TORKOL-4160 file (C-alpha; in steps of 0.2 Angstrom, whole numbers, padded with zeros to 4 digits, m for minus):
428
<pt num="1" X="0025" Y="0138" Z="0083"/>
<pt num="2" X="0024" Y="0122" Z="0093"/>
<pt num="3" X="0006" Y="0110" Z="0099"/>
<pt num="4" X="0008" Y="0098" Z="0112"/>
<pt num="5" X="m0002" Y="0082" Z="0110"/>
<pt num="6" X="m0005" Y="0076" Z="0128"/>
<pt num="7" X="m0017" Y="0060" Z="0138"/>
<pt num="8" X="m0010" Y="0050" Z="0122"/>
<pt num="9" X="m0008" Y="0031" Z="0115"/>
<pt num="10" X="0010" Y="0032" Z="0108"/>
<pt num="11" X="0011" Y="0019" Z="0097"/>
<pt num="12" X="0032" Y="0019" Z="0089"/>
<pt num="13" X="0036" Y="0000" Z="0082"/>
<pt num="14" X="0053" Y="0011" Z="0080"/>
<pt num="15" X="0055" Y="0017" Z="0098"/>
<pt num="16" X="0045" Y="0000" Z="0101"/>
<pt num="17" X="0034" Y="0012" Z="0113"/>
<pt num="18" X="0014" Y="0008" Z="0114"/>
<pt num="19" X="0011" Y="0017" Z="0130"/>
<pt num="20" X="0002" Y="0031" Z="0136"/>
<pt num="21" X="0011" Y="0048" Z="0132"/>
<pt num="22" X="0013" Y="0065" Z="0124"/>
<pt num="23" X="0021" Y="0073" Z="0107"/>
<pt num="24" X="0026" Y="0089" Z="0103"/>
<pt num="25" X="0028" Y="0096" Z="0087"/>
<pt num="26" X="0038" Y="0113" Z="0083"/>
<pt num="27" X="0044" Y="0121" Z="0065"/>
<pt num="28" X="0037" Y="0108" Z="0056"/>
<pt num="29" X="0047" Y="0092" Z="0065"/>
<pt num="30" X="0044" Y="0081" Z="0080"/>
<pt num="31" X="0053" Y="0090" Z="0094"/>
<pt num="32" X="0047" Y="0078" Z="0110"/>
<pt num="33" X="0038" Y="0062" Z="0111"/>
<pt num="34" X="0037" Y="0051" Z="0127"/>
<pt num="35" X="0029" Y="0041" Z="0141"/>
<pt num="36" X="0020" Y="0050" Z="0156"/>
<pt num="37" X="0015" Y="0067" Z="0155"/>
<pt num="38" X="0026" Y="0080" Z="0147"/>
<pt num="39" X="0035" Y="0092" Z="0158"/>
<pt num="40" X="0037" Y="0106" Z="0152"/>
<pt num="41" X="0017" Y="0112" Z="0144"/>
<pt num="42" X="0021" Y="0128" Z="0149"/>
<pt num="43" X="0030" Y="0132" Z="0134"/>
<pt num="44" X="0019" Y="0125" Z="0121"/>
<pt num="45" X="0009" Y="0138" Z="0106"/>
<pt num="46" X="m0005" Y="0124" Z="0108"/>
<pt num="47" X="m0011" Y="0110" Z="0118"/>
<pt num="48" X="m0023" Y="0095" Z="0110"/>
<pt num="49" X="m0029" Y="0082" Z="0124"/>
<pt num="50" X="m0033" Y="0071" Z="0115"/>
<pt num="51" X="m0040" Y="0059" Z="0129"/>
<pt num="52" X="m0033" Y="0044" Z="0126"/>
<pt num="53" X="m0033" Y="0043" Z="0104"/>
<pt num="54" X="m0018" Y="0033" Z="0100"/>
<pt num="55" X="m0003" Y="0044" Z="0092"/>
<pt num="56" X="0005" Y="0034" Z="0078"/>
<pt num="57" X="0015" Y="0038" Z="0063"/>
<pt num="58" X="0005" Y="0044" Z="0046"/>
<pt num="59" X="0002" Y="0029" Z="0036"/>
<pt num="60" X="0013" Y="0026" Z="0021"/>
<pt num="61" X="0003" Y="0019" Z="0005"/>
<pt num="62" X="0016" Y="0008" Z="m0007"/>
<pt num="63" X="0003" Y="0004" Z="m0018"/>
<pt num="64" X="m0006" Y="0013" Z="m0026"/>
<pt num="65" X="m0011" Y="0017" Z="m0046"/>
<pt num="66" X="m0017" Y="0037" Z="m0050"/>
<pt num="67" X="m0025" Y="0039" Z="m0067"/>
<pt num="68" X="m0016" Y="0055" Z="m0070"/>
<pt num="69" X="m0013" Y="0057" Z="m0084"/>
<pt num="70" X="m0020" Y="0051" Z="m0096"/>
<pt num="71" X="m0040" Y="0045" Z="m0087"/>
<pt num="72" X="m0042" Y="0062" Z="m0074"/>
<pt num="73" X="m0060" Y="0056" Z="m0075"/>
<pt num="74" X="m0056" Y="0042" Z="m0064"/>
<pt num="75" X="m0044" Y="0050" Z="m0054"/>
<pt num="76" X="m0032" Y="0065" Z="m0053"/>
<pt num="77" X="m0017" Y="0070" Z="m0041"/>
<pt num="78" X="m0027" Y="0082" Z="m0034"/>
<pt num="79" X="m0042" Y="0067" Z="m0027"/>
<pt num="80" X="m0030" Y="0054" Z="m0022"/>
<pt num="81" X="m0021" Y="0067" Z="m0011"/>
<pt num="82" X="m0035" Y="0072" Z="m0003"/>
<pt num="83" X="m0042" Y="0054" Z="0000"/>
<pt num="84" X="m0028" Y="0049" Z="0007"/>
<pt num="85" X="m0026" Y="0064" Z="0017"/>
<pt num="86" X="m0045" Y="0058" Z="0025"/>
<pt num="87" X="m0036" Y="0042" Z="0026"/>
<pt num="88" X="m0021" Y="0042" Z="0037"/>
<pt num="89" X="m0010" Y="0041" Z="0024"/>
<pt num="90" X="0005" Y="0054" Z="0025"/>
<pt num="91" X="0016" Y="0047" Z="0011"/>
<pt num="92" X="0009" Y="0036" Z="m0004"/>
<pt num="93" X="0020" Y="0031" Z="m0019"/>
<pt num="94" X="0012" Y="0029" Z="m0037"/>
<pt num="95" X="0015" Y="0014" Z="m0050"/>
<pt num="96" X="0019" Y="0019" Z="m0066"/>
<pt num="97" X="0005" Y="0014" Z="m0077"/>
<pt num="98" X="m0001" Y="0031" Z="m0080"/>
<pt num="99" X="m0004" Y="0036" Z="m0098"/>
<pt num="100" X="0007" Y="0036" Z="m0104"/>
<pt num="101" X="0017" Y="0026" Z="m0094"/>
<pt num="102" X="0028" Y="0034" Z="m0081"/>
<pt num="103" X="0046" Y="0029" Z="m0090"/>
<pt num="104" X="0056" Y="0043" Z="m0090"/>
<pt num="105" X="0063" Y="0055" Z="m0079"/>
<pt num="106" X="0051" Y="0067" Z="m0088"/>
<pt num="107" X="0037" Y="0060" Z="m0082"/>
<pt num="108" X="0044" Y="0057" Z="m0065"/>
<pt num="109" X="0049" Y="0079" Z="m0063"/>
<pt num="110" X="0035" Y="0085" Z="m0070"/>
<pt num="111" X="0023" Y="0075" Z="m0059"/>
<pt num="112" X="0033" Y="0077" Z="m0044"/>
<pt num="113" X="0031" Y="0095" Z="m0048"/>
<pt num="114" X="0013" Y="0094" Z="m0046"/>
<pt num="115" X="0011" Y="0085" Z="m0035"/>
<pt num="116" X="0021" Y="0096" Z="m0024"/>
<pt num="117" X="0009" Y="0111" Z="m0028"/>
<pt num="118" X="m0006" Y="0103" Z="m0024"/>
<pt num="119" X="m0001" Y="0100" Z="m0001"/>
<pt num="120" X="m0008" Y="0087" Z="0008"/>
<pt num="121" X="0003" Y="0069" Z="0008"/>
<pt num="122" X="0019" Y="0068" Z="0000"/>
<pt num="123" X="0018" Y="0058" Z="m0016"/>
<pt num="124" X="0030" Y="0045" Z="m0022"/>
<pt num="125" X="0034" Y="0038" Z="m0039"/>
<pt num="126" X="0039" Y="0022" Z="m0044"/>
<pt num="127" X="0046" Y="0022" Z="m0061"/>
<pt num="128" X="0042" Y="0006" Z="m0075"/>
<pt num="129" X="0051" Y="m0006" Z="m0077"/>
<pt num="130" X="0051" Y="m0009" Z="m0096"/>
<pt num="131" X="0047" Y="0007" Z="m0109"/>
<pt num="132" X="0029" Y="0008" Z="m0110"/>
<pt num="133" X="0026" Y="m0008" Z="m0099"/>
<pt num="134" X="0028" Y="m0019" Z="m0115"/>
<pt num="135" X="0040" Y="m0029" Z="m0106"/>
<pt num="136" X="0054" Y="m0029" Z="m0119"/>
<pt num="137" X="0065" Y="m0014" Z="m0118"/>
<pt num="138" X="0072" Y="m0010" Z="m0103"/>
<pt num="139" X="0067" Y="0008" Z="m0097"/>
<pt num="140" X="0078" Y="0023" Z="m0093"/>
<pt num="141" X="0080" Y="0016" Z="m0075"/>
<pt num="142" X="0099" Y="0028" Z="m0068"/>
<pt num="143" X="0088" Y="0042" Z="m0075"/>
<pt num="144" X="0072" Y="0041" Z="m0065"/>
<pt num="145" X="0082" Y="0036" Z="m0050"/>
<pt num="146" X="0093" Y="0056" Z="m0054"/>
<pt num="147" X="0076" Y="0063" Z="m0055"/>
<pt num="148" X="0067" Y="0055" Z="m0038"/>
<pt num="149" X="0059" Y="0038" Z="m0042"/>
<pt num="150" X="0058" Y="0026" Z="m0026"/>
<pt num="151" X="0061" Y="0011" Z="m0035"/>
<pt num="152" X="0054" Y="0002" Z="m0052"/>
<pt num="153" X="0039" Y="m0004" Z="m0052"/>
<pt num="154" X="0029" Y="m0019" Z="m0065"/>
<pt num="155" X="0009" Y="m0012" Z="m0060"/>
<pt num="156" X="m0004" Y="m0024" Z="m0064"/>
<pt num="157" X="0009" Y="m0031" Z="m0079"/>
<pt num="158" X="0021" Y="m0045" Z="m0076"/>
<pt num="159" X="0040" Y="m0048" Z="m0083"/>
<pt num="160" X="0038" Y="m0064" Z="m0094"/>
<pt num="161" X="0055" Y="m0065" Z="m0100"/>
<pt num="162" X="0067" Y="m0071" Z="m0087"/>
<pt num="163" X="0085" Y="m0063" Z="m0096"/>
<pt num="164" X="0075" Y="m0047" Z="m0097"/>
<pt num="165" X="0071" Y="m0046" Z="m0079"/>
<pt num="166" X="0091" Y="m0052" Z="m0073"/>
<pt num="167" X="0095" Y="m0037" Z="m0082"/>
<pt num="168" X="0082" Y="m0025" Z="m0073"/>
<pt num="169" X="0088" Y="m0032" Z="m0056"/>
<pt num="170" X="0107" Y="m0031" Z="m0058"/>
<pt num="171" X="0106" Y="m0015" Z="m0063"/>
<pt num="172" X="0096" Y="m0009" Z="m0050"/>
<pt num="173" X="0109" Y="m0013" Z="m0040"/>
<pt num="174" X="0118" Y="0000" Z="m0047"/>
<pt num="175" X="0106" Y="0014" Z="m0040"/>
<pt num="176" X="0099" Y="0002" Z="m0025"/>
<pt num="177" X="0082" Y="0004" Z="m0026"/>
<pt num="178" X="0068" Y="m0010" Z="m0024"/>
<pt num="179" X="0057" Y="m0020" Z="m0040"/>
<pt num="180" X="0041" Y="m0023" Z="m0034"/>
<pt num="181" X="0035" Y="m0036" Z="m0048"/>
<pt num="182" X="0018" Y="m0041" Z="m0051"/>
<pt num="183" X="0020" Y="m0059" Z="m0053"/>
<pt num="184" X="0008" Y="m0070" Z="m0067"/>
<pt num="185" X="0010" Y="m0084" Z="m0080"/>
<pt num="186" X="0004" Y="m0076" Z="m0093"/>
<pt num="187" X="0002" Y="m0094" Z="m0100"/>
<pt num="188" X="m0005" Y="m0100" Z="m0085"/>
<pt num="189" X="m0020" Y="m0084" Z="m0082"/>
<pt num="190" X="m0024" Y="m0082" Z="m0098"/>
<pt num="191" X="m0042" Y="m0077" Z="m0100"/>
<pt num="192" X="m0047" Y="m0082" Z="m0082"/>
<pt num="193" X="m0058" Y="m0075" Z="m0076"/>
<pt num="194" X="m0057" Y="m0081" Z="m0056"/>
<pt num="195" X="m0047" Y="m0093" Z="m0045"/>
<pt num="196" X="m0044" Y="m0111" Z="m0051"/>
<pt num="197" X="m0055" Y="m0122" Z="m0039"/>
<pt num="198" X="m0073" Y="m0127" Z="m0034"/>
<pt num="199" X="m0081" Y="m0111" Z="m0035"/>
<pt num="200" X="m0074" Y="m0107" Z="m0051"/>
<pt num="201" X="m0081" Y="m0125" Z="m0059"/>
<pt num="202" X="m0098" Y="m0122" Z="m0051"/>
<pt num="203" X="m0101" Y="m0103" Z="m0058"/>
<pt num="204" X="m0094" Y="m0109" Z="m0076"/>
<pt num="205" X="m0077" Y="m0097" Z="m0072"/>
<pt num="206" X="m0063" Y="m0098" Z="m0081"/>
<pt num="207" X="m0049" Y="m0099" Z="m0064"/>
<pt num="208" X="m0034" Y="m0095" Z="m0064"/>
<pt num="209" X="m0023" Y="m0107" Z="m0053"/>
<pt num="210" X="m0009" Y="m0100" Z="m0039"/>
<pt num="211" X="0006" Y="m0106" Z="m0047"/>
<pt num="212" X="0002" Y="m0093" Z="m0059"/>
<pt num="213" X="0010" Y="m0084" Z="m0046"/>
<pt num="214" X="0018" Y="m0095" Z="m0035"/>
<pt num="215" X="0033" Y="m0099" Z="m0052"/>
<pt num="216" X="0035" Y="m0081" Z="m0054"/>
<pt num="217" X="0039" Y="m0077" Z="m0036"/>
<pt num="218" X="0049" Y="m0094" Z="m0035"/>
<pt num="219" X="0057" Y="m0089" Z="m0054"/>
<pt num="220" X="0062" Y="m0071" Z="m0048"/>
<pt num="221" X="0068" Y="m0076" Z="m0031"/>
<pt num="222" X="0081" Y="m0088" Z="m0039"/>
<pt num="223" X="0086" Y="m0074" Z="m0051"/>
<pt num="224" X="0091" Y="m0064" Z="m0035"/>
<pt num="225" X="0101" Y="m0077" Z="m0030"/>
<pt num="226" X="0110" Y="m0073" Z="m0047"/>
<pt num="227" X="0111" Y="m0054" Z="m0044"/>
<pt num="228" X="0108" Y="m0049" Z="m0022"/>
<pt num="229" X="0093" Y="m0036" Z="m0029"/>
<pt num="230" X="0083" Y="m0026" Z="m0019"/>
<pt num="231" X="0065" Y="m0038" Z="m0025"/>
<pt num="232" X="0049" Y="m0036" Z="m0017"/>
<pt num="233" X="0032" Y="m0046" Z="m0023"/>
<pt num="234" X="0019" Y="m0034" Z="m0022"/>
<pt num="235" X="0001" Y="m0041" Z="m0016"/>
<pt num="236" X="0007" Y="m0060" Z="m0013"/>
<pt num="237" X="m0009" Y="m0071" Z="m0015"/>
<pt num="238" X="m0005" Y="m0086" Z="m0011"/>
<pt num="239" X="m0001" Y="m0102" Z="0002"/>
<pt num="240" X="0013" Y="m0110" Z="m0010"/>
<pt num="241" X="0018" Y="m0091" Z="m0017"/>
<pt num="242" X="0022" Y="m0086" Z="0001"/>
<pt num="243" X="0031" Y="m0101" Z="0006"/>
<pt num="244" X="0044" Y="m0097" Z="m0006"/>
<pt num="245" X="0047" Y="m0079" Z="0002"/>
<pt num="246" X="0049" Y="m0086" Z="0017"/>
<pt num="247" X="0061" Y="m0102" Z="0011"/>
<pt num="248" X="0070" Y="m0083" Z="0002"/>
<pt num="249" X="0072" Y="m0075" Z="0017"/>
<pt num="250" X="0077" Y="m0089" Z="0026"/>
<pt num="251" X="0093" Y="m0089" Z="0014"/>
<pt num="252" X="0094" Y="m0072" Z="0021"/>
<pt num="253" X="0089" Y="m0064" Z="0005"/>
<pt num="254" X="0084" Y="m0047" Z="0001"/>
<pt num="255" X="0066" Y="m0049" Z="m0004"/>
<pt num="256" X="0052" Y="m0043" Z="0004"/>
<pt num="257" X="0032" Y="m0043" Z="0001"/>
<pt num="258" X="0018" Y="m0034" Z="0002"/>
<pt num="259" X="m0003" Y="m0040" Z="0001"/>
<pt num="260" X="m0018" Y="m0029" Z="0003"/>
<pt num="261" X="m0032" Y="m0032" Z="0014"/>
<pt num="262" X="m0042" Y="m0040" Z="0002"/>
<pt num="263" X="m0034" Y="m0055" Z="0003"/>
<pt num="264" X="m0033" Y="m0056" Z="0022"/>
<pt num="265" X="m0052" Y="m0054" Z="0024"/>
<pt num="266" X="m0062" Y="m0060" Z="0006"/>
<pt num="267" X="m0059" Y="m0077" Z="m0002"/>
<pt num="268" X="m0065" Y="m0083" Z="m0017"/>
<pt num="269" X="m0085" Y="m0085" Z="m0012"/>
<pt num="270" X="m0086" Y="m0067" Z="m0011"/>
<pt num="271" X="m0090" Y="m0071" Z="m0030"/>
<pt num="272" X="m0104" Y="m0080" Z="m0029"/>
<pt num="273" X="m0115" Y="m0065" Z="m0033"/>
<pt num="274" X="m0104" Y="m0063" Z="m0046"/>
<pt num="275" X="m0102" Y="m0043" Z="m0042"/>
<pt num="276" X="m0089" Y="m0036" Z="m0050"/>
<pt num="277" X="m0080" Y="m0026" Z="m0038"/>
<pt num="278" X="m0072" Y="m0043" Z="m0030"/>
<pt num="279" X="m0065" Y="m0043" Z="m0051"/>
<pt num="280" X="m0047" Y="m0042" Z="m0046"/>
<pt num="281" X="m0029" Y="m0044" Z="m0050"/>
<pt num="282" X="m0023" Y="m0057" Z="m0042"/>
<pt num="283" X="m0041" Y="m0064" Z="m0040"/>
<pt num="284" X="m0048" Y="m0067" Z="m0022"/>
<pt num="285" X="m0040" Y="m0084" Z="m0017"/>
<pt num="286" X="m0046" Y="m0098" Z="m0007"/>
<pt num="287" X="m0049" Y="m0099" Z="0010"/>
<pt num="288" X="m0032" Y="m0106" Z="0015"/>
<pt num="289" X="m0024" Y="m0095" Z="0004"/>
<pt num="290" X="m0034" Y="m0081" Z="0015"/>
<pt num="291" X="m0028" Y="m0091" Z="0030"/>
<pt num="292" X="m0011" Y="m0091" Z="0028"/>
<pt num="293" X="m0011" Y="m0072" Z="0022"/>
<pt num="294" X="m0017" Y="m0070" Z="0041"/>
<pt num="295" X="m0005" Y="m0081" Z="0044"/>
<pt num="296" X="0011" Y="m0071" Z="0034"/>
<pt num="297" X="0005" Y="m0053" Z="0044"/>
<pt num="298" X="0007" Y="m0061" Z="0060"/>
<pt num="299" X="0022" Y="m0070" Z="0058"/>
<pt num="300" X="0032" Y="m0054" Z="0048"/>
<pt num="301" X="0034" Y="m0065" Z="0032"/>
<pt num="302" X="0024" Y="m0051" Z="0025"/>
<pt num="303" X="0030" Y="m0034" Z="0027"/>
<pt num="304" X="0018" Y="m0024" Z="0025"/>
<pt num="305" X="0001" Y="m0020" Z="0019"/>
<pt num="306" X="m0003" Y="m0006" Z="0004"/>
<pt num="307" X="m0019" Y="m0003" Z="m0002"/>
<pt num="308" X="m0020" Y="m0007" Z="m0022"/>
<pt num="309" X="m0030" Y="0008" Z="m0026"/>
<pt num="310" X="m0035" Y="0007" Z="m0044"/>
<pt num="311" X="m0047" Y="0017" Z="m0051"/>
<pt num="312" X="m0059" Y="0009" Z="m0061"/>
<pt num="313" X="m0075" Y="0015" Z="m0073"/>
<pt num="314" X="m0093" Y="0009" Z="m0068"/>
<pt num="315" X="m0095" Y="0006" Z="m0087"/>
<pt num="316" X="m0079" Y="m0004" Z="m0086"/>
<pt num="317" X="m0088" Y="m0012" Z="m0072"/>
<pt num="318" X="m0103" Y="m0014" Z="m0080"/>
<pt num="319" X="m0101" Y="m0030" Z="m0087"/>
<pt num="320" X="m0103" Y="m0048" Z="m0087"/>
<pt num="321" X="m0089" Y="m0055" Z="m0074"/>
<pt num="322" X="m0078" Y="m0062" Z="m0085"/>
<pt num="323" X="m0076" Y="m0042" Z="m0096"/>
<pt num="324" X="m0078" Y="m0033" Z="m0081"/>
<pt num="325" X="m0058" Y="m0024" Z="m0078"/>
<pt num="326" X="m0052" Y="m0029" Z="m0065"/>
<pt num="327" X="m0044" Y="m0016" Z="m0050"/>
<pt num="328" X="m0056" Y="m0006" Z="m0037"/>
<pt num="329" X="m0053" Y="0008" Z="m0026"/>
<pt num="330" X="m0043" Y="0005" Z="m0012"/>
<pt num="331" X="m0035" Y="0020" Z="m0002"/>
<pt num="332" X="m0048" Y="0023" Z="0008"/>
<pt num="333" X="m0051" Y="0007" Z="0016"/>
<pt num="334" X="m0033" Y="0002" Z="0020"/>
<pt num="335" X="m0033" Y="0013" Z="0036"/>
<pt num="336" X="m0050" Y="0004" Z="0042"/>
<pt num="337" X="m0047" Y="m0013" Z="0037"/>
<pt num="338" X="m0031" Y="m0013" Z="0045"/>
<pt num="339" X="m0037" Y="m0011" Z="0062"/>
<pt num="340" X="m0051" Y="m0022" Z="0056"/>
<pt num="341" X="m0037" Y="m0036" Z="0060"/>
<pt num="342" X="m0030" Y="m0026" Z="0076"/>
<pt num="343" X="m0050" Y="m0029" Z="0081"/>
<pt num="344" X="m0050" Y="m0048" Z="0076"/>
<pt num="345" X="m0033" Y="m0050" Z="0086"/>
<pt num="346" X="m0025" Y="m0055" Z="0070"/>
<pt num="347" X="m0013" Y="m0042" Z="0074"/>
<pt num="348" X="m0010" Y="m0031" Z="0087"/>
<pt num="349" X="m0009" Y="m0012" Z="0084"/>
<pt num="350" X="0012" Y="m0011" Z="0084"/>
<pt num="351" X="0008" Y="m0023" Z="0071"/>
<pt num="352" X="m0002" Y="m0017" Z="0062"/>
<pt num="353" X="0005" Y="0002" Z="0060"/>
<pt num="354" X="0025" Y="m0007" Z="0059"/>
<pt num="355" X="0014" Y="m0015" Z="0044"/>
<pt num="356" X="0007" Y="0003" Z="0035"/>
<pt num="357" X="0017" Y="0014" Z="0039"/>
<pt num="358" X="0036" Y="0007" Z="0045"/>
<pt num="359" X="0041" Y="m0007" Z="0034"/>
<pt num="360" X="0034" Y="0001" Z="0017"/>
<pt num="361" X="0044" Y="0017" Z="0022"/>
<pt num="362" X="0061" Y="0007" Z="0025"/>
<pt num="363" X="0057" Y="m0005" Z="0009"/>
<pt num="364" X="0059" Y="0010" Z="0000"/>
<pt num="365" X="0069" Y="0022" Z="0007"/>
<pt num="366" X="0057" Y="0037" Z="0009"/>
<pt num="367" X="0055" Y="0047" Z="0024"/>
<pt num="368" X="0041" Y="0042" Z="0039"/>
<pt num="369" X="0035" Y="0028" Z="0050"/>
<pt num="370" X="0045" Y="0035" Z="0064"/>
<pt num="371" X="0040" Y="0046" Z="0080"/>
<pt num="372" X="0059" Y="0048" Z="0079"/>
<pt num="373" X="0063" Y="0068" Z="0089"/>
<pt num="374" X="0070" Y="0076" Z="0072"/>
<pt num="375" X="0059" Y="0069" Z="0060"/>
<pt num="376" X="0047" Y="0077" Z="0048"/>
<pt num="377" X="0029" Y="0077" Z="0059"/>
<pt num="378" X="0020" Y="0065" Z="0049"/>
<pt num="379" X="0008" Y="0059" Z="0061"/>
<pt num="380" X="m0008" Y="0053" Z="0064"/>
<pt num="381" X="m0021" Y="0056" Z="0080"/>
<pt num="382" X="m0034" Y="0040" Z="0078"/>
<pt num="383" X="m0048" Y="0030" Z="0092"/>
<pt num="384" X="m0047" Y="0014" Z="0084"/>
<pt num="385" X="m0059" Y="0003" Z="0087"/>
<pt num="386" X="m0073" Y="0016" Z="0085"/>
<pt num="387" X="m0085" Y="0007" Z="0071"/>
<pt num="388" X="m0094" Y="0011" Z="0057"/>
<pt num="389" X="m0099" Y="0003" Z="0039"/>
<pt num="390" X="m0089" Y="0008" Z="0020"/>
<pt num="391" X="m0099" Y="0018" Z="0010"/>
<pt num="392" X="m0093" Y="0019" Z="m0004"/>
<pt num="393" X="m0103" Y="0036" Z="m0009"/>
<pt num="394" X="m0092" Y="0046" Z="0005"/>
<pt num="395" X="m0073" Y="0041" Z="m0002"/>
<pt num="396" X="m0065" Y="0057" Z="m0007"/>
<pt num="397" X="m0058" Y="0048" Z="m0023"/>
<pt num="398" X="m0066" Y="0047" Z="m0041"/>
<pt num="399" X="m0066" Y="0031" Z="m0041"/>
<pt num="400" X="m0082" Y="0023" Z="m0029"/>
<pt num="401" X="m0081" Y="0005" Z="m0031"/>
<pt num="402" X="m0073" Y="m0006" Z="m0017"/>
<pt num="403" X="m0078" Y="m0025" Z="m0010"/>
<pt num="404" X="m0081" Y="m0020" Z="0007"/>
<pt num="405" X="m0094" Y="m0010" Z="0003"/>
<pt num="406" X="m0106" Y="m0010" Z="0017"/>
<pt num="407" X="m0093" Y="m0020" Z="0024"/>
<pt num="408" X="m0090" Y="m0018" Z="0046"/>
<pt num="409" X="m0077" Y="m0006" Z="0049"/>
<pt num="410" X="m0066" Y="0000" Z="0063"/>
<pt num="411" X="m0058" Y="0019" Z="0068"/>
<pt num="412" X="m0060" Y="0035" Z="0068"/>
<pt num="413" X="m0047" Y="0047" Z="0061"/>
<pt num="414" X="m0046" Y="0064" Z="0073"/>
<pt num="415" X="m0030" Y="0072" Z="0065"/>
<pt num="416" X="m0018" Y="0071" Z="0049"/>
<pt num="417" X="m0003" Y="0083" Z="0050"/>
<pt num="418" X="0010" Y="0082" Z="0036"/>
<pt num="419" X="0029" Y="0091" Z="0039"/>
<pt num="420" X="0017" Y="0098" Z="0054"/>
<pt num="421" X="0002" Y="0104" Z="0044"/>
<pt num="422" X="m0014" Y="0097" Z="0047"/>
<pt num="423" X="m0021" Y="0089" Z="0033"/>
<pt num="424" X="m0037" Y="0083" Z="0038"/>
<pt num="425" X="m0048" Y="0082" Z="0054"/>
<pt num="426" X="m0065" Y="0074" Z="0058"/>
<pt num="427" X="m0077" Y="0086" Z="0061"/>
<pt num="428" X="m0090" Y="0082" Z="0075"/>
């Protein structure tokens, strides 16, 4: 069977296409793509006239936390994949902070098998850096890589021991896998509740200095110089840490980073009402930091934008601000917040797709992020300027807490294809 998507606006950063054109899907793969009109329309079994809507590679969400196994009341593999399908995500990579922790090959095998039976978007996994995420004993990196781990991650934990981090980076080079690290100096962040500064003082909350992030980033970059390992800073949130990454890139070190929409669109003033939906880790930072994040997204210092999806229960959020759990649902706000950055002219549409699709696929080495012929047809069709508001009651995720509740947003997803199979379509 073949399907022609015509009268589309084709966006493919890899091929530098950003123009009116067409795309043909055949046998689950991209059979043809180009600008202008398709000359062999009569040969296609089905034709969809997109009437100017965009076609791009599906989003690759490189930072998603599942609650399955261990806390299925918060999120299951099935609910996570359903939310991803409705959000323009064709591939997602789950962090290892489940219960039990994904720190061995058997866990990788089991979860990959389960996700393959669910259908929909492709689920990939990171293996934990240390056993049980305890920061003390290195996990079975080689066996997890052989089982299919696309990289190794610390989840919401940070490796404090510099020698342990050096060993992890050294071992990771043997398997050519990226090490993804949440950077937080616990001595500086201990008991912290929000970003350190005037707002924290006024609200009577314990502050976390931006140095808690940048000190670990700087240390890790020094270790990259020693090991030459591929290293990635997760959800970077401060101007100081971004400067460290910028210098490392200028030096030619294999260092990349991502951020999440909250750090690009919100700042510490959101905490004024003590709404625990804004309690995140890293915390929301100063306006100066937010503007630095926007510049980093635009100039290429920040490589990727990820959802930072972390399911949290209502009970764990219904606490005084300092006692509430960190985290929020993010997978269903990634796409609309990405397009909000396009609408406010921070990003071009092509750069936005590069951040949320092409770059994550490249960093992790998974398929996706391109509309080149011969590749699996993991593609989305959408209207980028359709305006709406974020309403968490409409989420398919079981976690319905978001700092973007009632936030104006953009983008309407029309179709989501994974391997040529339609996994989601807009009705109405």
